[in-house]
C-alpha positions in Angstrom: 10.5 -20.0 -18.4 12.6 -22.0 -15.6 11.0 -25.3 -13.8 10.3 -23.2 -10.5 7.3 -20.9 -10.0 6.3 -19.0 -6.8 2.5 -19.2 -6.1 0.9 -16.7 -3.9 -0.2 -19.1 -1.9 -3.6 -19.1 0.4 -3.8 -23.0 2.0 -7.7 -22.6 0.4 -8.9 -24.8 -1.5 -7.9 -23.2 -5.1 -4.3 -22.5 -3.9 -3.9 -26.4 -2.4 -5.5 -27.6 -5.7 -3.5 -25.1 -7.8 0.4 -26.4 -6.3 -0.2 -30.4 -6.9 -1.5 -29.5 -10.2 1.5 -27.1 -11.8 3.7 -30.0 -10.4 1.5 -32.7 -12.1 0.5 -31.3 -15.5 2.8 -28.6 -16.1 6.0 -30.2 -14.3 7.0 -26.9 -12.4 8.6 -26.6 -9.0 6.7 -25.0 -6.5 7.5 -22.7 -3.5 4.1 -21.6 -1.8 4.7 -18.0 -0.5 1.8 -17.2 2.1 2.1 -13.6 3.5 -0.1 -12.6 6.7 -1.3 -9.1 6.3 -3.6 -9.6 8.9 -6.2 -12.4 7.9 -5.6 -14.0 11.0 -4.8 -18.2 10.7 -2.5 -21.0 11.6 0.4 -20.3 9.0 2.3 -23.3 10.5 -0.4 -25.2 9.5 -0.7 -23.4 6.6 2.6 -24.1 5.6 2.5 -27.9 6.3 -0.2 -28.0 4.0 1.2 -26.1 1.3 4.6 -29.5 1.1 2.1 -32.3 1.3 0.4 -30.6 -1.3 3.4 -31.0 -3.3 5.3 -27.5 -2.5 9.2 -28.1 -2.4 9.4 -25.2 -0.7 6.7 -22.9 1.7 7.6 -19.7 3.0 5.3 -17.4 5.5 5.9 -14.0 5.7 4.8 -11.3 8.5 3.4 -8.3 6.3 1.1 -6.5 9.1 3.6 -3.7 9.3 4.3 -3.3 5.9 0.8 -3.2 4.8 0.2 -0.4 7.6 3.1 1.7 6.5 3.8 1.3 2.9 -0.1 1.1 2.0 -2.7 2.0 4.4 -0.8 5.5 5.1 -0.9 6.8 1.7 -4.4 5.2 1.1 -5.7 6.8 4.4 -3.8 10.3 3.1 -5.9 10.0 0.0 -9.2 9.3 2.1 -9.6 6.9 -0.6 -12.7 4.8 -1.2 -13.3 3.4 -4.5 -16.8 5.2 -5.8 -16.9 6.6 -3.0 -17.4 3.6 -0.8 -14.9 0.8 -0.5 -11.8 1.6 1.1 -9.5 -1.2 -0.9 -9.3 -3.6 1.8 -8.0 -6.5 -1.3 -6.6 -4.1 -3.3 -4.0 -2.9 -0.5 -2.9 -6.7 0.0 -2.5 -7.4 -3.4 1.0 -5.2 -4.0 1.8 -6.3 -0.4 2.1 -10.1 -2.0 3.5 -8.8 -5.1 6.3 -7.1 -3.5 6.9 -10.8 -1.8 6.2 -12.8 -5.0 8.8 -10.5 -6.8 11.4 -10.9 -4.1 10.7 -15.1 -3.0 11.4 -15.3 -7.1 14.7 -13.5 -7.4 16.0 -15.4 -3.8 15.3 -18.8 -5.7 15.7 -18.5 -9.2 12.2 -19.0 -10.7 11.1 -17.7 -13.4 7.4 -17.4 -13.0 5.0 -16.1 -10.4 1.7 -17.9 -10.1 -1.6 -16.7 -8.1 -5.1 -18.8 -7.3 -7.9 -16.1 -9.3 -10.0 -16.1 -11.3 -10.8 -14.9 -14.9 -13.4 -12.8 -13.9 -12.1 -11.1 -10.6 -10.1 -8.2 -9.6 -6.8 -9.8 -7.9 -5.9 -11.0 -11.2 -5.7 -7.5 -12.2 -3.5 -6.6 -9.5 -1.0 -9.8 -8.8 0.1 -9.7 -13.0 -0.1 -5.8 -13.5 1.9 -5.7 -10.3 4.6 -8.0 -10.8 5.1 -6.8 -14.2 5.9 -3.5 -13.1 7.8 -4.7 -10.5 9.4 -8.0 -12.9 9.0 -7.5 -16.4 11.0 -10.0 -17.7 9.1 -12.7 -15.0 6.6 -15.1 -16.6 2.7 -15.6 -14.8 0.9 -18.4 -14.2 -2.7 -19.0 -13.7 -3.8 -22.4 -12.8 -7.4 -21.3 -12.4 -7.8 -19.3 -15.6 -6.1 -22.7 -17.4 -8.1 -25.6 -16.0 -10.7 -24.0 -16.0 -12.8 -26.9 -14.2 -16.1 -25.9 -12.2 -15.5 -26.0 -7.4 -17.1 -29.4 -7.4 -14.6 -30.3 -10.2 -12.0 -28.7 -8.2 -13.1 -30.7 -4.8 -13.2 -34.1 -6.6 -9.7 -33.2 -7.8 -8.3 -32.2 -4.3 -10.1 -35.9 -2.8 -8.4 -38.4 -6.2 -4.8 -36.9 -4.6 -5.7 -37.0 -0.8 -5.1 -33.1 -0.7 -5.0 -32.3 3.0 -7.9 -29.2 2.7 -11.4 -29.3 4.6 -13.7 -29.3 1.9 -17.1 -28.3 1.5 -19.2 -29.2 -0.9 -21.9 -26.6 0.0 -22.2 -23.0 -1.9 -20.1 -21.0 1.0 -19.3 -17.7 1.0 -15.9 -16.3 -0.2 -13.7 -14.0 2.2 -10.4 -11.8 1.9 -9.5 -10.4 5.2 -6.6 -8.3 6.2 -6.4 -5.5 8.7 -8.1 -3.2 6.6 -10.7 -5.0 6.7 -12.9 -7.9 4.9 -14.6 -8.6 1.6 -17.3 -11.3 1.4 -18.9 -13.1 -1.5 -20.8 -15.4 -3.0 -23.7 -18.1 -1.9 -26.5 -15.7 -1.3 -24.9 -12.8 -1.9 -24.8 -13.2 -5.9 -28.5 -11.6 -5.7 -28.3 -8.3 -5.2 -31.9 -8.5 -3.8 -31.3 -10.1 -1.4 -30.4 -9.0 2.0 -27.3 -10.7 3.8 -27.5 -13.0 6.0 -26.4 -11.9 9.4 -23.6 -14.8 9.4 -21.8 -13.1 7.0 -20.4 -10.5 9.4 -17.6 -11.1 11.7 -16.3 -7.8 12.3 -19.5 -5.8 12.9 -22.0 -7.2 15.1 -23.1 -5.2 17.5 -22.1 -6.2 21.0 -21.6 -2.5 22.7 -25.2 -1.3 24.7 -24.2 2.3 25.9 -23.1 4.7 22.9 -19.4 5.9 23.8 -16.7 7.8 22.7 -13.1 7.5 20.9 -10.7 10.2 20.0 -7.6 9.7 17.4 -5.0 11.6 17.8 -3.3 12.2 14.3 0.8 13.5 13.2 0.9 14.6 9.8 -1.8 12.3 8.8 -1.1 9.4 10.7 -3.0 7.8 13.0 -0.5 7.7 16.4 -2.3 7.8 19.8 -6.0 6.2 21.0 -7.5 8.5 23.9 -4.2 10.7 24.2 -2.2 7.1 24.8 0.8 6.7 21.9 -0.2 3.4 20.1 1.5 1.3 17.1 -0.1 1.9 13.9 -1.4 -1.8 13.4 -2.4 -2.3 17.1 -4.4 0.8 16.2 -5.6 -0.5 13.6 -7.3 -3.2 15.3 -8.3 -1.3 18.1 -10.2 1.2 16.1 -12.2 -1.7 14.1 -13.1 -3.0 17.4 -14.4 -0.8 19.0 -16.7 0.6 15.9 -17.4 -2.8 14.6 -19.0 -3.0 18.7 -21.5 -0.8 17.7 -22.3 -2.4 14.5 -20.6 0.3 12.2 -18.3 -0.2 9.2 -20.4 -2.3 6.8 -21.1 -1.7 3.5 -23.1 -3.4 0.4 -22.9 -2.4 -2.7 -23.2 -3.1 -6.4 -19.6 -2.0 -8.2 -17.8 -2.1 -11.5 -14.9 -4.0 -11.7 -11.7 -3.4 -13.6 -13.0 -6.8 -16.4 -16.5 -4.3 -17.4 -18.6 -7.0 -14.7 -20.6 -5.5 -12.3 -21.0 -7.8 -8.9 -23.0 -7.4 -6.2 -20.1 -7.2 -2.6 -20.4 -7.0 1.1 -18.0 -5.4 2.8 -16.4 -4.7 6.9 -14.3 -2.0 7.1 -14.6 -0.9 10.8 -11.4 0.6 11.4 -10.9 1.7 7.8 -14.4 3.9 7.7 -13.6 5.3 11.0 -10.1 6.2 10.6 -10.9 7.8 6.8 -13.8 10.2 8.8 -12.0 11.4 11.4 -8.8 11.6 8.9 -10.8 13.7 6.8 -12.5 15.4 9.3 -9.0 16.8 10.9 -7.9 18.1 7.0 -11.1 20.5 7.3 -9.3 22.5 10.0 -6.2 22.3 9.0 -6.1 22.1 5.5 -5.8 25.3 3.0 -9.6 25.5 0.7 -8.1 25.5 -2.6 -5.4 22.1 -1.6 -8.4 20.7 0.0 -10.9 20.8 -3.4 -8.0 19.8 -5.8 -6.9 17.4 -3.2 -10.5 16.2 -2.9 -10.2 16.1 -6.9 -7.7 13.5 -6.8 -8.6 11.4 -4.2 -10.9 9.7 -6.7 -8.2 9.2 -8.9 -5.9 7.7 -6.8 -8.6 5.0 -5.3 -9.2 4.3 -9.0 -5.4 3.5 -9.6 -5.5 1.3 -6.4 -8.4 -0.8 -7.5 -6.7 -1.7 -10.8 -3.7 -3.0 -9.5 -1.7 0.2 -10.7 -0.1 0.6 -7.3 3.1 0.1 -9.2 2.3 3.1 -11.6 4.6 6.7 -12.1 0.7 8.2 -11.8 0.1 6.8 -8.4 3.6 7.3 -7.1 3.2 10.8 -8.1 -0.3 11.3 -6.1 1.4 9.8 -3.7 3.7 12.3 -3.4 1.4 15.0 -3.7 -0.7 13.7 -0.8 2.1 13.3 1.3 2.9 17.4 1.0 -0.5 17.7 1.7 0.2 16.0 5.3 2.9 18.3 7.6 -0.1 20.3 9.0 -2.7 17.7 9.4 -1.8 17.0 13.2 -4.2 16.9 16.1 -7.2 14.7 17.0 -10.8 13.6 16.9 -13.4 13.1 18.8 -15.9 10.2 17.2 -19.0 9.7 18.7 -20.3 5.5 18.1 -23.2 4.6 19.3 -25.0 1.0 18.8 -27.2 0.4 15.9 -24.2 1.7 13.6 -23.5 4.8 14.8 -20.7 6.9 14.4 -20.6 10.7 14.3 -17.5 13.3 14.7 -18.0 15.8 17.7 -15.6 17.5 17.9 -12.4 18.5 16.0 -8.4 20.1 17.3 -4.9 20.9 16.1 -2.0 23.2 16.9 -2.4 24.6 14.3 -5.6 24.9 13.1 -7.3 27.1 10.7 -10.6 28.0 12.2 -9.8 31.3 14.2 -12.4 32.2 16.5 -12.1 35.9 15.8 -12.9 35.5 12.2 -15.6 33.0 12.6 -17.7 34.9 15.0 -20.4 36.9 15.8 -19.6 38.2 18.8 -18.3 41.1 20.5 -14.7 39.2 19.5 -15.7 39.6 15.9 -12.3 40.5 13.9 -13.4 40.5 10.6 -13.3 43.9 8.6 -17.0 43.9 7.3 -16.4 46.9 5.0 -14.0 44.7 2.6 -16.9 42.5 1.9 -19.3 44.8 -0.6 -15.6 45.7 -2.7 -15.4 41.5 -2.6 -18.3 40.9 -3.6 -18.9 43.1 -6.9 -16.1 42.1 -7.6 -16.2 38.2 -7.9 -19.6 38.4 -9.3 -18.8 41.8 -11.9 -18.2 38.7 -14.5 -21.2 37.6 -14.4 -23.4 41.0 -13.9 -21.6 42.4 -17.2 -22.8 39.3 -18.6 -26.4 39.9 -18.2 -26.1 43.7 -19.1 -24.9 42.8 -22.4 -27.4 39.4 -22.4 -30.8 41.7 -21.2 -31.2 40.2 -19.0 -33.6 40.8 -16.2 -35.9 41.9 -18.7 -39.3 41.9 -16.4 -40.8 39.1 -19.4 -37.8 37.6 -18.6 -38.8 36.7 -14.6 -41.3 34.2 -13.6 -44.9 34.7 -13.2 -46.5 35.1 -9.9 
């Protein structure tokens, strides 16, 4: 390995200590890479903090648009929710960061990339598998796994070396955020019986005092407008999240099966993600043919697993994304979303220029165009197999029927 390493840098305690530790203990030149995926914060300050901790270079990259277009869009096309609930918040930002770690490693002649993940989490898998998929020649350094010290000892290390970080010895929450949502861990949340305290939430605090509606427009599965006005994707996600979060919608509290085999209590806030998935799925109900829709539902679960497991750059995930994209050609239209204080979200209307809903076929009034005479033969042929089976097995005798 060359003596230069590129570190995924958050500006927090662990990665700041990692910068100094890799330099002092391993003799490495550290290039800190901070990637803006919508988590907010002062990135000029983050850059200065990395340099003060000992990085030879600190790079800040704005990847919000990239996250939205290259990762959120295909994930939304798949209506991807891990274990049917989690909209892959952190799982989507990691491959974005990996892309830039590899690019910066090439640019700066580094022989390795590094991350600040522990040995218990999913993110180590996402960083390392993603890196090996894009750059199998690069080494990987995981300082937090290597040093095996407690949070208290990590804080002590930072104090001894005067690292420029805000330090708290309290057992605080671990928070990861991007434009698709927010993940909260640790503290009281490690007890799956304890209700999450209100102070852990920031995106889903109910401020609206009356119900209201939002009309979300899609073109080929991509959200493009709000209430009839075109809106850029990053801004649209933020606006939908603000609207849905204002009624308290978008909280998830679940015990999740991690890739490493641990059951973990996770709390998420994802008002934009959950609202957009709900609207998108509903529009698909209007625009996707039945057999295609059913097969797509089956594959959505697999897509979510692959993304969660850090297999974003795998051939199967890429192939599934091509399939999902092909299903979106006619997923164009608008969805009416009703939001009400207390966390209520309901789809109350949908329309499309190419709906598969046909009023003449669906109605029971005088406009009915369905050929009812076709139904008898269809039903008879559809059930012929089970009818034949029942007759041959002697099923239907009075002694086989339940007593009244």
